[in-house]
N, CA, C and O atoms as CSV, one atom per row, in Angstrom:
chain,resi,resn,atom,element,x,y,z
A,1,UNK,N,N,-20.030,-4.712,17.425
A,1,UNK,CA,C,-19.803,-3.360,16.942
A,1,UNK,C,C,-18.421,-2.911,17.410
A,1,UNK,O,O,-18.043,-3.120,18.562
A,2,UNK,N,N,-17.677,-2.295,16.501
A,2,UNK,CA,C,-16.370,-1.740,16.847
A,2,UNK,C,C,-16.214,-0.399,16.142
A,2,UNK,O,O,-16.735,-0.199,15.044
A,3,UNK,N,N,-15.505,0.503,16.773
A,3,UNK,CA,C,-15.168,1.793,16.172
A,3,UNK,C,C,-13.653,1.873,16.096
A,3,UNK,O,O,-12.952,1.582,17.065
A,4,UNK,N,N,-13.155,2.276,14.924
A,4,UNK,CA,C,-11.703,2.342,14.748
A,4,UNK,C,C,-11.339,3.456,13.781
A,4,UNK,O,O,-12.097,3.771,12.863
A,5,UNK,N,N,-10.174,4.046,13.996
A,5,UNK,CA,C,-9.610,5.002,13.055
A,5,UNK,C,C,-8.715,4.207,12.116
A,5,UNK,O,O,-7.766,3.552,12.547
A,6,UNK,N,N,-9.030,4.274,10.830
A,6,UNK,CA,C,-8.318,3.467,9.839
A,6,UNK,C,C,-7.683,4.349,8.773
A,6,UNK,O,O,-8.251,5.370,8.384
A,7,UNK,N,N,-6.525,3.960,8.311
A,7,UNK,CA,C,-5.824,4.664,7.243
A,7,UNK,C,C,-6.329,4.194,5.887
A,7,UNK,O,O,-6.837,3.080,5.758
A,8,UNK,N,N,-6.190,5.047,4.877
A,8,UNK,CA,C,-6.507,4.634,3.508
A,8,UNK,C,C,-5.620,3.443,3.160
A,8,UNK,O,O,-4.420,3.449,3.432
A,9,UNK,N,N,-6.216,2.439,2.568
A,9,UNK,CA,C,-5.476,1.245,2.203
A,9,UNK,C,C,-5.418,0.190,3.298
A,9,UNK,O,O,-4.874,-0.894,3.088
A,10,UNK,N,N,-5.981,0.501,4.476
A,10,UNK,CA,C,-5.992,-0.475,5.575
A,10,UNK,C,C,-6.804,-1.701,5.172
A,10,UNK,O,O,-7.755,-1.604,4.397
A,11,UNK,N,N,-6.421,-2.844,5.705
A,11,UNK,CA,C,-7.129,-4.088,5.439
A,11,UNK,C,C,-7.429,-4.761,6.772
A,11,UNK,O,O,-6.654,-4.650,7.722
A,12,UNK,N,N,-8.567,-5.466,6.834
A,12,UNK,CA,C,-8.921,-6.165,8.060
A,12,UNK,C,C,-9.833,-7.338,7.778
A,12,UNK,O,O,-10.367,-7.482,6.678
A,13,UNK,N,N,-10.005,-8.180,8.794
A,13,UNK,CA,C,-10.929,-9.314,8.774
A,13,UNK,C,C,-11.611,-9.372,10.135
A,13,UNK,O,O,-11.171,-8.721,11.082
A,14,UNK,N,N,-12.671,-10.143,10.230
A,14,UNK,CA,C,-13.350,-10.389,11.494
A,14,UNK,C,C,-12.942,-11.782,11.955
A,14,UNK,O,O,-12.969,-12.728,11.166
A,15,UNK,N,N,-12.566,-11.917,13.213
A,15,UNK,CA,C,-12.194,-13.231,13.720
A,15,UNK,C,C,-12.856,-13.474,15.067
A,15,UNK,O,O,-13.242,-12.533,15.761
A,16,UNK,N,N,-12.982,-14.725,15.423
A,16,UNK,CA,C,-13.642,-15.104,16.668
A,16,UNK,C,C,-12.637,-15.647,17.665
A,16,UNK,O,O,-11.636,-16.255,17.287
A,17,UNK,N,N,-12.910,-15.426,18.928
A,17,UNK,CA,C,-12.135,-16.015,20.023
A,17,UNK,C,C,-10.652,-15.665,19.985
A,17,UNK,O,O,-9.821,-16.450,20.442
A,18,UNK,N,N,-10.309,-14.497,19.447
A,18,UNK,CA,C,-8.906,-14.071,19.354
A,18,UNK,C,C,-8.039,-15.129,18.679
A,18,UNK,O,O,-6.882,-15.324,19.050
A,19,UNK,N,N,-8.604,-15.805,17.693
A,19,UNK,CA,C,-7.923,-16.907,17.024
A,19,UNK,C,C,-8.242,-16.831,15.530
A,19,UNK,O,O,-9.393,-16.599,15.162
A,20,UNK,N,N,-7.259,-17.018,14.680
A,20,UNK,CA,C,-7.475,-16.947,13.237
A,20,UNK,C,C,-8.125,-18.203,12.681
A,20,UNK,O,O,-8.437,-18.251,11.491
A,21,UNK,N,N,-8.339,-19.224,13.509
A,21,UNK,CA,C,-8.977,-20.455,13.032
A,21,UNK,C,C,-10.412,-20.189,12.567
A,21,UNK,O,O,-10.912,-20.871,11.672
A,22,UNK,N,N,-11.073,-19.197,13.174
A,22,UNK,CA,C,-12.425,-18.802,12.763
A,22,UNK,C,C,-12.341,-17.347,12.330
A,22,UNK,O,O,-12.301,-16.448,13.171
A,23,UNK,N,N,-12.315,-17.109,11.015
A,23,UNK,CA,C,-12.216,-15.736,10.516
A,23,UNK,C,C,-13.111,-15.566,9.300
A,23,UNK,O,O,-13.367,-16.513,8.556
A,24,UNK,N,N,-13.580,-14.344,9.116
A,24,UNK,CA,C,-14.464,-14.005,7.996
A,24,UNK,C,C,-13.908,-12.802,7.266
A,24,UNK,O,O,-13.453,-11.837,7.881
A,25,UNK,N,N,-13.950,-12.873,5.940
A,25,UNK,CA,C,-13.471,-11.789,5.101
A,25,UNK,C,C,-14.405,-11.591,3.924
A,25,UNK,O,O,-15.460,-12.221,3.844
A,26,UNK,N,N,-14.025,-10.736,3.033
A,26,UNK,CA,C,-14.843,-10.347,1.887
A,26,UNK,C,C,-15.216,-11.551,1.026
A,26,UNK,O,O,-14.356,-12.334,0.624
A,27,UNK,N,N,-16.517,-11.684,0.750
A,27,UNK,CA,C,-17.001,-12.784,-0.092
A,27,UNK,C,C,-16.912,-12.436,-1.573
A,27,UNK,O,O,-17.128,-13.297,-2.425
A,28,UNK,N,N,-16.591,-11.165,-1.890
A,28,UNK,CA,C,-16.402,-10.766,-3.279
A,28,UNK,C,C,-17.657,-10.341,-4.000
A,28,UNK,O,O,-17.611,-10.056,-5.197
A,29,UNK,N,N,-18.797,-10.290,-3.295
A,29,UNK,CA,C,-20.061,-9.929,-3.936
A,29,UNK,C,C,-20.283,-8.415,-3.984
A,29,UNK,O,O,-21.167,-7.946,-4.701
A,30,UNK,N,N,-19.493,-7.650,-3.231
A,30,UNK,CA,C,-19.635,-6.200,-3.239
A,30,UNK,C,C,-20.833,-5.685,-2.454
A,30,UNK,O,O,-21.210,-4.521,-2.592
A,31,UNK,N,N,-21.437,-6.545,-1.628
A,31,UNK,CA,C,-22.631,-6.123,-0.893
A,31,UNK,C,C,-22.486,-6.283,0.616
A,31,UNK,O,O,-23.488,-6.249,1.332
A,32,UNK,N,N,-21.273,-6.456,1.113
A,32,UNK,CA,C,-21.041,-6.584,2.544
A,32,UNK,C,C,-21.086,-8.006,3.057
A,32,UNK,O,O,-20.842,-8.240,4.241
A,33,UNK,N,N,-21.396,-8.972,2.186
A,33,UNK,CA,C,-21.391,-10.349,2.662
A,33,UNK,C,C,-19.959,-10.809,2.889
A,33,UNK,O,O,-19.034,-10.415,2.179
A,34,UNK,N,N,-19.808,-11.651,3.895
A,34,UNK,CA,C,-18.501,-12.190,4.229
A,34,UNK,C,C,-18.575,-13.707,4.205
A,34,UNK,O,O,-19.654,-14.295,4.277
A,35,UNK,N,N,-17.423,-14.318,4.103
A,35,UNK,CA,C,-17.351,-15.777,4.063
A,35,UNK,C,C,-16.166,-16.246,4.895
A,35,UNK,O,O,-15.200,-15.508,5.084
A,36,UNK,N,N,-16.243,-17.462,5.385
A,36,UNK,CA,C,-15.135,-18.024,6.156
A,36,UNK,C,C,-13.868,-18.013,5.307
A,36,UNK,O,O,-13.881,-18.418,4.145
A,37,UNK,N,N,-12.782,-17.546,5.900
A,37,UNK,CA,C,-11.478,-17.470,5.234
A,37,UNK,C,C,-11.495,-16.594,3.984
A,37,UNK,O,O,-10.682,-16.794,3.082
A,38,UNK,N,N,-12.416,-15.622,3.919
A,38,UNK,CA,C,-12.505,-14.724,2.765
A,38,UNK,C,C,-11.328,-13.768,2.685
A,38,UNK,O,O,-10.457,-13.751,3.554
A,39,UNK,N,N,-11.320,-12.981,1.631
A,39,UNK,CA,C,-10.246,-12.005,1.403
A,39,UNK,C,C,-10.299,-10.881,2.441
A,39,UNK,O,O,-11.330,-10.657,3.076
A,40,UNK,N,N,-9.186,-10.186,2.602
A,40,UNK,CA,C,-9.159,-9.032,3.489
A,40,UNK,C,C,-10.153,-7.981,3.003
A,40,UNK,O,O,-10.349,-7.810,1.800
A,41,UNK,N,N,-10.774,-7.281,3.944
A,41,UNK,CA,C,-11.659,-6.158,3.641
A,41,UNK,C,C,-10.784,-4.911,3.561
A,41,UNK,O,O,-9.877,-4.746,4.376
A,42,UNK,N,N,-11.037,-4.040,2.603
A,42,UNK,CA,C,-10.158,-2.899,2.360
A,42,UNK,C,C,-10.876,-1.570,2.581
A,42,UNK,O,O,-12.047,-1.406,2.240
A,43,UNK,N,N,-10.135,-0.631,3.163
A,43,UNK,CA,C,-10.629,0.721,3.406
A,43,UNK,C,C,-10.010,1.643,2.358
A,43,UNK,O,O,-8.789,1.687,2.206
A,44,UNK,N,N,-10.851,2.372,1.643
A,44,UNK,CA,C,-10.367,3.256,0.572
A,44,UNK,C,C,-9.983,4.640,1.084
A,44,UNK,O,O,-9.035,5.244,0.582
A,45,UNK,N,N,-10.719,5.154,2.090
A,45,UNK,CA,C,-10.522,6.526,2.549
A,45,UNK,C,C,-10.245,6.537,4.051
A,45,UNK,O,O,-10.969,5.897,4.814
A,46,UNK,N,N,-9.216,7.250,4.481
A,46,UNK,CA,C,-8.868,7.337,5.892
A,46,UNK,C,C,-9.997,7.982,6.683
A,46,UNK,O,O,-10.711,8.843,6.168
A,47,UNK,N,N,-10.157,7.567,7.934
A,47,UNK,CA,C,-11.164,8.169,8.800
A,47,UNK,C,C,-11.552,7.255,9.938
A,47,UNK,O,O,-10.981,6.178,10.114
A,48,UNK,N,N,-12.534,7.697,10.712
A,48,UNK,CA,C,-13.069,6.904,11.809
A,48,UNK,C,C,-14.270,6.119,11.284
A,48,UNK,O,O,-15.159,6.684,10.648
A,49,UNK,N,N,-14.289,4.832,11.551
A,49,UNK,CA,C,-15.322,3.943,11.026
A,49,UNK,C,C,-16.015,3.171,12.135
A,49,UNK,O,O,-15.419,2.843,13.161
A,50,UNK,N,N,-17.291,2.888,11.902
A,50,UNK,CA,C,-18.031,1.978,12.755
A,50,UNK,C,C,-18.241,0.697,11.957
A,50,UNK,O,O,-18.780,0.723,10.851
A,51,UNK,N,N,-17.810,-0.418,12.527
A,51,UNK,CA,C,-17.935,-1.717,11.866
A,51,UNK,C,C,-18.935,-2.548,12.662
A,51,UNK,O,O,-18.753,-2.772,13.859
A,52,UNK,N,N,-19.986,-2.999,11.995
A,52,UNK,CA,C,-20.998,-3.856,12.629
A,52,UNK,C,C,-20.998,-5.192,11.904
A,52,UNK,O,O,-21.149,-5.261,10.684
A,53,UNK,N,N,-20.826,-6.241,12.678
A,53,UNK,CA,C,-20.797,-7.597,12.122
A,53,UNK,C,C,-22.066,-8.319,12.536
A,53,UNK,O,O,-22.429,-8.321,13.712
A,54,UNK,N,N,-22.737,-8.930,11.577
A,54,UNK,CA,C,-23.972,-9.672,11.817
A,54,UNK,C,C,-23.722,-11.124,11.458
A,54,UNK,O,O,-23.588,-11.473,10.285
A,55,UNK,N,N,-23.661,-11.969,12.484
A,55,UNK,CA,C,-23.432,-13.380,12.218
A,55,UNK,C,C,-24.769,-14.068,12.015
A,55,UNK,O,O,-25.508,-14.308,12.970
A,56,UNK,N,N,-25.071,-14.379,10.774
A,56,UNK,CA,C,-26.279,-15.106,10.407
A,56,UNK,C,C,-25.812,-16.405,9.769
A,56,UNK,O,O,-24.973,-16.383,8.869
A,57,UNK,N,N,-26.336,-17.522,10.215
A,57,UNK,CA,C,-25.877,-18.813,9.717
A,57,UNK,C,C,-25.995,-18.934,8.205
A,57,UNK,O,O,-25.136,-19.546,7.571
A,58,UNK,N,N,-27.040,-18.363,7.615
A,58,UNK,CA,C,-27.227,-18.488,6.170
A,58,UNK,C,C,-26.320,-17.557,5.380
A,58,UNK,O,O,-25.759,-17.958,4.361
A,59,UNK,N,N,-26.172,-16.324,5.837
A,59,UNK,CA,C,-25.345,-15.365,5.095
A,59,UNK,C,C,-24.873,-14.252,6.036
A,59,UNK,O,O,-25.545,-13.228,6.159
A,60,UNK,N,N,-23.719,-14.438,6.705
A,60,UNK,CA,C,-23.202,-13.380,7.566
A,60,UNK,C,C,-22.821,-12.163,6.731
A,60,UNK,O,O,-22.427,-12.292,5.572
A,61,UNK,N,N,-22.941,-10.982,7.328
A,61,UNK,CA,C,-22.570,-9.763,6.609
A,61,UNK,C,C,-22.095,-8.712,7.597
A,61,UNK,O,O,-22.255,-8.865,8.808
A,62,UNK,N,N,-21.517,-7.659,7.078
A,62,UNK,CA,C,-21.106,-6.548,7.916
A,62,UNK,C,C,-21.356,-5.237,7.218
A,62,UNK,O,O,-21.482,-5.161,5.996
A,63,UNK,N,N,-21.425,-4.199,8.043
A,63,UNK,CA,C,-21.517,-2.847,7.502
A,63,UNK,C,C,-20.313,-2.067,8.029
A,63,UNK,O,O,-19.904,-2.232,9.179
A,64,UNK,N,N,-19.759,-1.221,7.176
A,64,UNK,CA,C,-18.633,-0.362,7.536
A,64,UNK,C,C,-19.062,1.045,7.186
A,64,UNK,O,O,-19.240,1.378,6.014
A,65,UNK,N,N,-19.229,1.881,8.217
A,65,UNK,CA,C,-19.757,3.232,8.025
A,65,UNK,C,C,-18.738,4.253,8.496
A,65,UNK,O,O,-18.273,4.199,9.634
A,66,UNK,N,N,-18.394,5.183,7.617
A,66,UNK,CA,C,-17.483,6.261,8.016
A,66,UNK,C,C,-18.274,7.245,8.853
A,66,UNK,O,O,-19.383,7.636,8.489
A,67,UNK,N,N,-17.696,7.645,9.982
A,67,UNK,CA,C,-18.386,8.548,10.906
A,67,UNK,C,C,-18.063,9.989,10.635
A,67,UNK,O,O,-18.566,10.875,11.327
């Protein structure tokens, strides 16, 4: 879980071990699923967000909630 203040148009990915060798981005399904080396995730509206990442071997996903 992370909380961050993000600007409109901000982009991000989830990475492990402070290394880009293991990173997850948008899988393109529009439902919060992520995939290894996926596209950047984009923020449409500026604000404070809570990002929760769920690493599931079958289908990792995340939720991004504006606070």
